[in-house]
C-alpha positions in Angstrom: -0.5 22.3 -17.5 2.5 23.5 -15.6 0.4 23.1 -12.0 -0.7 19.6 -13.1 3.0 18.3 -13.7 4.5 20.2 -10.7 1.9 18.6 -8.8 2.5 15.3 -10.2 6.3 15.2 -10.4 6.3 16.9 -6.2 3.8 13.9 -5.2 6.2 11.0 -7.1 9.1 12.4 -5.6 7.3 12.6 -2.1 6.7 8.9 -2.2 9.9 8.2 -3.1 11.2 9.7 -0.1 9.0 8.5 2.3 10.0 5.3 1.3 13.9 5.3 1.3 13.1 6.9 4.8 11.5 4.3 6.4 13.8 1.8 5.0 16.7 3.2 5.9 15.4 4.2 9.4 14.3 0.2 9.4 17.8 -0.9 8.7 19.2 1.8 11.0 17.8 -0.5 13.7 19.0 -3.7 12.1 15.3 -4.4 11.0 16.0 -4.7 7.1 13.4 -7.5 6.7 10.6 -4.6 7.6 11.5 -3.4 4.0 9.0 -6.1 2.7 6.1 -4.2 4.0 3.6 -3.3 1.2 3.4 0.0 2.7 7.5 0.8 2.3 7.9 -1.2 -1.1 4.3 0.6 -2.7 5.5 4.2 -1.8 8.6 3.4 -3.6 6.4 2.1 -6.5 4.0 4.8 -6.1 6.7 7.5 -6.7 8.2 6.1 -9.7 4.8 5.0 -11.4 3.7 8.4 -10.8 7.1 10.0 -11.8 7.0 7.8 -15.4 2.9 8.5 -15.6 3.2 5.1 -15.6 -1.3 3.9 -14.0 -1.0 0.6 -14.3 2.0 0.1 -11.6 -0.2 3.0 -9.6 -3.1 1.2 -9.4 -1.4 -2.1 -8.6 -0.1 -0.5 -5.9 -3.1 1.2 -4.6 -4.9 -2.0 -5.1 -3.1 -3.4 -2.7 -2.5 -0.7 0.0 -6.2 0.6 -0.3 -8.0 -1.3 2.2 -5.5 -1.7 4.4 -4.7 1.7 5.0 -8.6 2.3 5.5 -8.8 -0.1 8.1 -5.4 1.3 9.7 -6.6 4.4 9.8 -10.5 3.4 11.3 -9.1 1.4 13.9 -5.9 4.3 15.1 -8.4 7.3 14.8 -11.0 5.4 16.9 -8.1 5.0 19.1 -6.9 8.6 19.2 -9.9 10.2 19.6 -12.3 8.0 21.7 -9.1 5.6 23.4 -11.2 2.9 21.8 -8.9 0.1 19.8 -11.7 -1.6 17.3 -9.1 -4.2 16.1 -5.7 -3.1 18.0 -4.2 -3.1 15.0 -2.2 0.3 15.6 -1.4 -0.2 19.4 2.0 -0.1 18.5 1.6 3.6 17.1 1.5 5.0 20.1 4.7 3.0 22.0 6.9 4.2 18.9 9.6 6.7 19.4 8.2 10.0 18.0 10.1 9.1 14.0 8.6 6.2 14.0 5.6 7.5 14.1 6.3 9.9 11.7 6.8 7.3 9.4 3.6 5.5 10.4 1.9 8.1 9.8 2.0 7.5 5.8 -0.7 5.2 6.3 -3.4 7.7 6.7 -2.2 10.0 4.0 -0.7 7.8 1.0 -3.6 6.2 -0.2 -5.2 9.7 -1.0 -2.4 11.5 -2.7 -2.3 8.0 -5.0 -5.6 8.9 -6.0 -4.9 12.4 -6.2 -2.0 11.4 -8.8 -4.1 8.8 -10.3 -7.1 11.1 -10.9 -4.1 13.9 -12.1 -2.9 11.2 -14.7 -6.1 10.9 -16.7 -4.8 9.4 -20.3 -1.3 10.7 -19.9 0.3 7.0 -19.8 3.6 6.6 -20.9 2.8 3.3 -21.2 -0.3 2.6 -23.0 0.1 -1.1 -23.8 -0.5 -2.2 -20.4 -4.4 -2.4 -19.7 -5.0 -0.9 -16.3 -8.0 -2.7 -15.9 -5.4 -6.0 -15.6 -3.1 -3.8 -13.2 -5.0 -6.3 -10.4 -2.8 -9.2 -12.1 1.0 -7.1 -11.5 -0.6 -6.6 -7.2 -1.2 -10.5 -7.2 2.2 -11.3 -8.5 4.3 -8.7 -6.7 2.0 -10.0 -3.3 2.7 -13.6 -3.6 6.4 -12.5 -4.3 6.8 -10.5 -1.2 5.2 -13.0 0.9 7.2 -15.8 -0.1 10.4 -13.1 0.7 8.6 -12.1 4.1 8.0 -16.0 5.2 12.0 -16.5 4.5 13.7 -13.3 5.8 11.1 -11.5 8.4 10.5 -12.3 11.5 6.8 -14.0 13.3 7.5 -11.9 15.8 6.9 -8.9 13.4 4.5 -10.6 11.4 5.3 -8.2 8.2 2.5 -8.1 6.2 0.3 -10.8 8.1 2.2 -13.7 6.6 2.4 -15.6 9.5 -1.3 -15.4 11.2 -4.0 -12.8 11.1 -4.9 -10.1 12.7 -8.3 -11.2 12.8 -10.4 -14.3 14.0 -10.6 -16.2 10.6 -14.1 -18.0 10.6 -12.5 -20.3 7.8 -10.9 -23.3 8.7 -8.4 -23.8 5.9 -4.7 -23.5 6.1 -3.4 -19.7 6.8 -2.0 -19.5 3.2 -4.4 -19.9 1.8 -6.7 -17.9 3.8 -4.1 -14.9 3.2 -3.9 -15.3 -1.1 -7.7 -15.8 -1.1 -8.1 -12.8 0.9 -5.2 -10.6 -1.0 -6.8 -11.9 -4.2 -10.4 -10.4 -2.9 -8.9 -7.5 -1.7 -7.0 -6.5 -5.0 -9.1 -7.4 -7.7 -12.6 -5.5 -5.8 -10.3 -2.7 -5.2 -8.7 -2.7 -9.1 -12.8 -3.1 -10.6 -14.2 -0.2 -8.2 -11.3 2.2 -9.2 -11.8 1.5 -12.6 -15.1 1.9 -13.1 -15.1 5.4 -11.0 -12.2 6.8 -13.2 -13.2 5.5 -16.4 -14.5 8.7 -17.3 -10.8 9.8 -17.7 -9.6 6.6 -19.2 -10.0 6.1 -22.6 -8.1 2.5 -23.8 
């Protein structure tokens, strides 16, 4: 029990540190709008969730980050080991300064750590009134708020969270904002459904 609590505190503290360092680094270069990246926001919120033993908030962040992290990791590893970019979304990594590279590597370890923390939390949720099966709802609200803020305060060239245009070819003829929200909803809802099913033996809601 003591080992589990120590591990959870370590993971939570680490998440917060990663998020703060990433945002501080962006601010240092005069790019405060980069604080709106889901991975930066999610890192801090996951840290708070783990330290407060709140599965609802933790799962909401995993819903947002898991699928993009998998896509990022596949593209990155393909480029790293085979010198072939599947989608070109991690090309920027190899042109960045070393410290920026270290920050970007959070795409590889943040969600695996979050999943470990989610499993370790089990039934030790400090906020039982929130049903984890509905964590996707918090994720969707968070996504909508961040989308609006990113469209207002970030720049098109940075395309924070892909709010201005997609990194993939979209085979549908709909306004991009609608496509973004539809894709975001499907991503977080399906992730939430799968994780709740896979871990239902650990949760007794």
